C-alpha positions as a printed Julia matrix, in Angstrom:
268×3 Matrix{Float64}:
  86.06  137.49  33.48
  89.54  137.01  32.01
  92.93  138.01  33.33
  96.28  136.57  32.35
  97.7   134.39  35.12
 100.46  136.07  37.1
 103.04  133.92  38.86
 103.44  134.25  42.62
 106.55  132.61  44.03
 106.93  133.57  47.71
 110.29  133.01  49.33
 111.41  131.6   52.68
 115.02  132.89  52.9
 115.66  131.5   56.39
 114.65  128.01  55.34
 117.61  128.09  52.97
 120.09  129.72  55.34
 119.18  127.44  58.28
 119.48  124.18  56.31
 122.57  122.04  55.84
 121.18  121.04  52.44
 118.38  122.67  50.45
 117.08  122.0   46.95
 114.01  123.26  45.11
 112.28  123.23  41.74
 109.27  124.81  40.08
 106.39  122.5   39.05
 105.62  121.46  35.5
 103.23  123.77  33.64
 100.37  121.31  34.15
 100.62  121.86  37.92
 101.55  125.55  38.02
  97.98  126.5   38.97
  98.21  124.33  42.1
 101.88  124.31  43.16
 104.22  127.25  43.67
 107.32  125.26  44.66
 108.62  121.8   45.53
 111.6   121.63  47.86
 113.62  119.47  50.23
 115.9   120.29  53.15
 117.73  118.83  56.1
 119.0   120.41  59.33
 122.16  118.94  60.85
 122.99  118.78  64.55
 125.23  121.86  64.37
 122.3   124.08  63.34
 119.36  125.24  65.48
 116.32  122.94  65.13
 114.03  125.99  65.15
 113.51  127.27  61.61
 112.09  130.8   61.14
 109.22  131.17  58.66
 107.75  134.4   57.28
 104.22  135.13  55.99
 103.65  133.95  52.43
  99.89  133.33  52.16
 100.38  129.69  51.11
  99.79  126.26  52.58
 102.8   123.93  52.74
 102.64  120.16  52.82
 105.62  118.89  54.79
 106.62  115.22  54.7
 109.15  114.14  57.33
 111.04  111.24  55.72
 112.43  109.78  58.94
 112.6   106.01  58.24
 111.73  105.18  61.86
 108.87  107.65  62.28
 107.67  109.45  59.13
 104.82  111.93  59.35
 103.13  114.62  57.28
 101.61  117.97  58.24
  99.9   120.94  56.66
 101.77  124.1   57.69
  99.79  127.3   57.29
 101.17  130.72  56.5
 101.9   132.59  59.73
 100.62  136.13  60.09
 104.01  137.19  61.48
 107.53  135.77  61.34
 107.76  132.79  63.7
 109.75  129.58  64.18
 108.85  125.91  63.68
 110.67  122.97  65.24
 112.24  120.33  62.97
 114.14  117.12  63.63
 117.83  117.12  62.84
 119.52  114.87  60.28
 116.18  114.03  58.65
 115.04  114.94  55.13
 111.87  117.0   54.8
 110.05  117.08  51.46
 107.84  120.13  50.99
 105.13  121.21  48.56
 104.09  124.87  48.61
 100.52  125.1   47.35
  99.16  128.08  45.42
  96.5   129.8   47.62
  93.64  129.03  45.2
  94.65  125.44  44.38
  91.77  123.0   44.01
  93.47  119.59  43.79
  93.76  118.99  47.52
  90.46  119.01  49.38
  90.25  119.59  53.16
  87.66  118.58  55.74
  87.47  122.19  56.96
  87.84  125.65  55.46
  91.23  127.26  54.91
  90.09  130.02  57.27
  89.72  127.4   60.02
  93.16  125.96  59.17
  94.76  129.36  59.74
  93.92  129.14  63.44
  96.72  126.56  63.8
 100.42  126.44  62.95
 100.54  122.84  61.76
  97.96  120.07  61.49
  98.34  116.35  60.65
  97.82  116.04  56.89
  95.81  112.83  56.97
  93.38  114.11  59.61
  92.29  117.14  57.61
  92.91  116.28  53.94
  91.19  113.74  51.73
  94.29  111.71  50.9
  95.39  108.15  51.6
  98.04  107.32  54.22
  99.97  105.35  51.59
 101.08  108.71  50.14
 103.39  109.28  53.12
 104.76  105.74  53.0
 105.65  106.08  49.32
 107.28  109.52  49.63
 109.31  108.44  52.68
 110.48  105.29  50.88
 111.87  107.17  47.88
 115.56  108.04  48.07
 115.96  111.2   45.98
 114.31  114.61  45.65
 113.72  114.04  41.92
 111.84  110.79  42.63
 109.63  112.5   45.22
 108.88  115.39  42.86
 107.91  112.98  40.05
 105.74  110.85  42.34
 103.91  113.74  44.01
 103.38  115.52  40.68
 101.78  112.4   39.23
  99.64  112.03  42.36
  98.33  115.6   42.19
  97.7   115.51  38.43
  95.22  112.71  39.02
  93.24  114.87  41.46
  92.74  118.15  39.59
  89.14  119.35  39.75
  86.89  121.54  37.66
  87.03  125.22  38.54
  83.92  126.7   40.15
  82.52  130.19  39.71
  83.9   131.15  43.14
  87.34  129.82  42.18
  87.27  131.88  38.97
  86.41  135.03  40.93
  89.08  134.44  43.59
  91.74  133.57  41.0
  90.95  136.79  39.14
  91.36  138.82  42.33
  94.59  137.01  43.21
  96.09  137.75  39.82
  95.2   141.42  40.23
  96.91  141.41  43.64
 100.01  139.67  42.25
 100.21  142.03  39.27
  99.99  145.02  41.61
 102.59  143.46  43.96
 100.05  143.75  46.77
  99.46  147.45  46.24
  95.71  147.32  45.61
  92.56  147.7   47.68
  89.23  145.89  47.88
  87.42  148.68  46.05
  89.5   148.14  42.9
  88.95  144.39  43.08
  85.19  144.91  43.39
  85.08  147.39  40.51
  87.06  145.05  38.25
  84.85  142.03  39.0
  81.49  143.77  39.07
  80.65  142.46  42.54
  80.22  144.34  45.81
  83.1   144.8   48.26
  81.29  142.57  50.75
  80.74  139.74  48.27
  84.36  139.75  47.07
  85.66  139.79  50.65
  83.35  136.91  51.67
  84.31  134.64  48.76
  88.0   135.51  49.1
  88.11  134.67  52.81
  86.22  131.4   52.23
  88.79  130.25  49.68
  92.05  131.79  50.91
  91.49  132.21  54.64
  92.87  135.75  54.61
  90.9   138.86  53.74
  91.9   140.58  50.46
  93.54  143.35  52.51
  95.59  140.97  54.67
  96.64  138.86  51.72
  97.65  141.97  49.75
  99.83  143.05  52.68
 101.53  139.64  52.66
 102.21  139.89  48.92
 103.68  143.36  49.39
 105.82  142.05  52.26
 107.07  139.18  50.11
 107.9   141.58  47.3
 109.72  143.84  49.77
 111.75  140.93  51.18
 112.78  139.67  47.76
 113.82  143.14  46.67
 115.56  143.82  49.97
 117.68  140.67  49.71
 118.88  141.46  46.21
 122.5   142.56  46.1
 122.1   146.17  44.95
 119.15  147.77  46.63
 118.45  151.36  47.53
 116.02  151.67  50.46
 114.54  154.91  49.17
 113.89  153.27  45.81
 112.33  150.25  47.52
 110.05  152.48  49.59
 108.85  154.15  46.4
 108.37  150.9   44.48
 106.4   149.36  47.35
 104.18  152.45  47.59
 104.97  153.37  51.19
 104.38  156.94  52.3
 107.98  157.3   53.48
 110.89  155.29  54.92
 109.47  155.45  58.46
 106.23  153.8   57.34
 108.17  151.1   55.48
 110.29  150.31  58.55
 107.25  150.25  60.83
 105.29  147.94  58.54
 108.28  145.63  57.97
 109.03  145.3   61.7
 105.36  144.55  62.42
 105.62  141.35  60.37
 109.28  140.45  60.75
 110.35  141.58  64.26
 113.53  142.93  62.63
 114.34  146.14  60.81
 114.77  145.85  57.03
 118.54  146.34  57.28
 118.88  143.83  60.13
 117.1   141.27  57.98
 119.12  142.1   54.89
 122.46  141.94  56.71
 121.57  138.57  58.21
 119.92  136.78  55.31
 121.21  138.26  52.06
 123.05  135.71  49.88
 126.78  135.88  50.58
């Protein structure tokens, strides 16, 4: 079962627009199968402390680098656009994990994690508390990226048969920009629909259908926020029946119309 790896880099446009400072970088190739993005941001007192987040299918590790009270959480992908509360004037270091990463092991399934918005990292993940102390003590984004990358490289595990199956399905979903159904995944892998769905949910938390919808939403958002976009063309590229179906589906996840979102969050 071979399929060329397809990159998936979900975006959080409001994280950028709501921050007084934001910086990001892609991981080194050695970690690209576990990490989608590393980033850092800060919210000043003049900005709202509630930061809107949209579905992306990933798990984010968030390290609050407040010298007086640092903490770390695992933030799950919401099923709909929602808002998280952050402290002002404090740096947050974030690591967006690829859905099928294997380096970070949890005490419960990802499906169980999805029942919550955020959970304390050290209560549910098999990592040492000294990780937070070290990250909070570092003074620059580049130092935190280098330290965390080295930490995760030392924890990479062998891929299981289930991981190989799920990764294959994920790459099919990414390549199709979310426009694929469980039947095609089953046909391509040689397994039954039920088996593929069971293994996918165990590893990713979402069903193949739900995750595919998130990928299509992410693709729609990224296209929508580009400078020169034609809605009719976007509807066609995202395989919606018509513009009305696109608007209905977009509003279901985002609580805004496509044009409301574009006018508010497009790069100026």
